[in-house]
C-alpha positions, -999 to 999 in steps of 0.1 A, spaced: 714 -46 289 700 -64 259 692 -94 281 672 -72 305 653 -56 276 645 -91 263 633 -103 297 611 -72 302 597 -76 267 588 -112 273 573 -103 307 551 -76 291 540 -99 264 530 -125 290 510 -100 310 492 -87 280 484 -123 270 468 -129 304 444 -100 298 433 -113 264 395 -120 266 380 -151 251 358 -143 220 322 -146 232 289 -134 217 270 -104 229 234 -116 224 221 -80 225 242 -70 196 234 -101 175 211 -97 146 175 -107 154 173 -127 121 203 -147 132 189 -154 166 156 -167 150 176 -191 128 193 -210 157 161 -227 169 155 -248 138 192 -254 133 197 -292 135 226 -311 150 237 -341 129 262 -368 137 291 -380 115 270 -409 101 242 -386 89 268 -362 75 283 -389 53 249 -401 42 235 -367 34 243 -340 9 258 -310 28 281 -282 20 307 -273 48 307 -236 56 336 -238 80 344 -244 117 326 -225 144 333 -223 181 321 -211 214 338 -203 247 329 -200 283 353 -187 309 351 -189 347 372 -159 359 367 -162 397 388 -187 415 365 -188 446 335 -201 427 347 -236 430 350 -263 403 326 -262 374 305 -290 390 269 -278 391 276 -249 367 289 -272 339 256 -281 322 246 -244 320 280 -232 309 282 -260 283 247 -251 270 257 -214 267 289 -224 248 269 -245 224 245 -217 219 275 -195 208 284 -223 183 248 -223 170 247 -185 166 280 -184 148 268 -212 125 235 -194 118 254 -162 110 272 -181 83 238 -192 69 240 -228 82 210 -251 84 229 -278 104 259 -283 126 279 -314 134 278 -327 170 297 -301 190 330 -313 205 336 -297 239 368 -295 260 367 -285 296 399 -271 311 402 -268 349 429 -248 365 445 -214 357 449 -208 320 472 -178 315 464 -174 278 427 -169 283 429 -156 319 404 -182 331 403 -204 362 383 -229 341 370 -228 306 349 -247 281 355 -245 243 331 -262 219 337 -265 181 315 -278 153 313 -276 116 286 -253 101 267 -270 73 240 -262 48 218 -289 33 220 -292 -5 189 -314 -6 154 -299 -8 
C-alpha cells in the first residue's frame, strides 16, 4: 500500500511539474519608467566589463516557450523568439536599475521539456550592471 501511495505521489508531482509555466514578463503590467530605461541600456562584452568600472546587480534571465508541437521547429521563429527573450532580460535588468548588461547567453532546447511544458524553449541569461564611472 505504501508503494502505491509513493507511486501516486510521484505521478502527481510529475504532472504538476508539467503545468508549471515559465516565468515571462507581461509588458502591459510593467512599469512605464522601466520600459523607457531599456532602450538606452547598453550591452557590453567581457573585455569591456573587465576594463570598466561596474557594479554587478545580479543575474537576470528571460524565457520563451513554444507550447504547440505542430508549429514545427523554431527555424524562422528563432530570431523573433530570441529577440523577445533578450527583451525580457533587458526589462528585468532595467527594473533592478541597471545601465548595462553583459552579452546575453542563450540556450535553445528542442524537444519536449516536461519541466517547463514546452516543445521548444529559449532561455537567455545576463548580468545586470550599473556603471560607477560618470
